[in-house]
C-alpha positions, -999 to +999 in steps of 0.1 A: -056-088-167-077-087-198-059-118-212-066-139-181-095-163-186-114-153-155-147-172-161-126-204-161-108-193-129-140-186-111-155-220-122-123-237-110-125-219-076-162-227-071-157-265-078-150-285-046-118-305-045-105-314-011-073-335-010-081-370-021-114-359-037-101-336-064-120-353-093-146-326-100-121-297-100-097-317-121-124-324-147-130-287-151-092-281-156-088-309-182-118-297-201-102-263-205-068-278-213-083-298-242-091-265-260-054-259-269-030-286-255-016-314-277-024-341-251-045-341-220-049-370-196-052-381-160-031-406-141-040-431-113-034-405-086-058-380-102-031-357-115-042-339-147-015-335-173-016-312-204+013-314-228+027-292-255+051-313-276+085-300-285+120-312-294+139-295-266+143-301-228+113-312-208+099-286-185+073-293-158+049-266-146+031-277-115+003-262-094-017-284-070-055-284-075-065-298-041-077-276-012-081-281+025-114-297+036-132-319+061-141-356+064-170-372+082-158-396+110-190-404+128-228-400+125-247-400+158-283-413+165-297-378+160-280-373+126-253-349+137-220-354+118-186-354+135-155-348+114-117-346+111-098-319+091-081-325+058-050-303+057-039-275+080-069-257+095-071-230+121-102-246+137-115-213+150-122-204+114-147-232+111-172-221+138-206-212+123-195-218+087-216-235+060-201-266+044-207-284+011-203-322+016-197-344-014-225-369-009-230-400-030-260-384-048-247-349-050-236-320-028-251-317+007-253-284+026-245-283+063-237-259+091-208-263+116-222-261+151-209-257+186-221-251+221-237-216+222-217-188+238-245-184+264-239-218+278-201-216+280-189-210+315-158-199+334-124-206+320-139-224+290-144-190+274-107-186+268-100-221+255-092-226+219-118-246+200-108-281+188-123-300+159-137-325+184-158-297+200-177-291+167-202-310+146-220-306+112-258-302+111-274-311+078-310-305+090-320-342+094-337-358+125-319-392+127-289-412+117-309-432+093-321-400+076-285-387+075-273-419+058-296-411+029-273-382+021-238-389+035-217-416+051-185-419+071-156-410+048-176-383+030-155-352+024-164-316+019-153-280+018-166-247+032-194-231+013-176-198+004-183-181-029-159-160-050-162-122-050-145-094-069-130-067-047-116-033-055-081-029-071-084-061-092-085-082-060-104-115-056-115-134-025-125-171-024-119-204-007-096-228-025-072-201-039-046-223-022-039-236-046-064-236-074-047-204-085-015-223-091-033-249-112-049-220-131-016-202-137+003-232-151-026-238-176-027-201-185+010-203-193+005-233-215-023-215-233+000-187-242+028-210-251+005-228-275+004-196-296+042-190-295+055-226-295+088-229-275+114-255-284+109-272-251+084-300-244+062-285-217+038-302-193+013-283-171+002-305-143-026-300-118-012-321-090-033-338-062-030-343-025-004-315-018-022-304+014-016-338+029+014-355+012+026-343-022+020-378-035+006-365-068+037-344-075+059-374-068+042-397-094+036-370-120+073-359-119+085-395-120+064-402-151+072-371-171+110-371-163+115-333-165+148-316-167+134-284-152+104-277-131+086-245-119+062-250-091+034-224-086+018-221-052+007-193-028+025-177+001+014-156+030+016-118+027+031-095+054+012-064+043-015-067+071-015-050+105-003-080+125+028-089+105+065-092+113+086-084+083+119-090+101+109-127+105+087-133+076+099-110+049+082-082+029+055-098+007+026-076-006-005-080-026+003-064-060+040-068-054+044-094-082+058-129-082+074-141-050+107-158-058+121-182-032+158-186-025+171-218-008+157-252+000+144-269-031+153-240-054+180-244-080+203-213-077+207-210-115+170-212-122+164-187-094+190-163-110+174-167-145+140-158-131+153-126-116+172-117-147+141-121-168+119-102-144+144-073-144+147-074-182+110-074-188+100-050-160+080-077-141+077-068-104+087-094-078+092-100-041+119-122-026+114-148+001+138-172+018+132-209+022+165-220+037+152-255+046+120-267+029+094-248+010+063-266+023+052-271-013+053-297-041+088-283-050+102-303-020+092-335-037+098-326-073+134-315-071+146-349-057+128-370-084+150-396-102+184-380-106+172-346-096+153-318-113+164-281-116+134-266-097+122-232-086+091-221-066+071-191-077+044-180-053+013-158-055+009-134-025-021-145-006-038-129+024-058-150+049-045-183+036-064-214+047-096-195+054-129-191+036-118-157+022-083-160+008-074-128-011-051-123-041-044-095-066-050-105-102-021-083-113+002-107-095-013-136-114-007-118-147+029-110-137+036-146-129+022-159-161+044-135-181+075-144-161+070-182-167+063-177-204+096-157-207+114-184-187+102-213-209+113-194-240+147-187-225+156-224-220+176-239-248+192-270-233+186-296-206+221-290-191+222-252-188+212-253-151+240-277-141+266-261-117+298-250-134+333-264-127 
């Protein structure tokens, strides 16, 4: 883990970037990329692209930089803010949380409120909370005062800092999928020192939590022959898991390699061969239909892209305290670097006769 640039990772995790408002996090990513990439730029959808130029096949490494969040839908006369969710929330997680809203003049701190437990009666105790039952309190006394800080359409994220945990584990909000955006740039950083023949683009894609629109435009523009998508996946190493249905995925178990769906079988096989060759641990996971990631969009771009999904084991996904093992991050970086160096032609992942 000593090779991982952890100050950069923690800065990236701390910077708010809900789907559709990824600009601040993307700016942090591009600033780091400019220290070693040949070209760095953003496109109209806010994707950030860092390129290492080569003469061989074009390889796309994609990790989405957006995170789930909230958007203000209404401000009442007393200055309380009502909201809708951005991305897939378990709304129970929001109760009592602090939020950071991206106001026009800077970040605004707020608290998610609900009716006190003391005033909830009868069967209402057992009802699941809905977003419509909650509000955000930013400490103001009127709508006019609230409008000095925020307006309808303002987005935000939970105010949940990053903490180091025992056994090289890390907790934070936004690990889904700031960690994927971090990994693809770490891979590019190492490739900058060893220079593969391939032309490699690391892309921090936008809007994955709501549409994968960023992945669609970035892939169309770069025209890759091969793509590796890095995202997170749920672990099944907690007390309330069902390994028969959801597989055996553990923190510290290494890269999670997916079979099926958007994954090219030859790319999948190459990844396993390289992991076995280099002693890189990995878990296997099936995605017989769709993967629920940018890979579903990327592999159908233009005439098709030989694509594979590599996932980081993640406990408590879509919560303020997602947990990963940094050893898994290092294993994935090593595996992708080995894969890029193994690719010699743009046609080697075509099916045989």
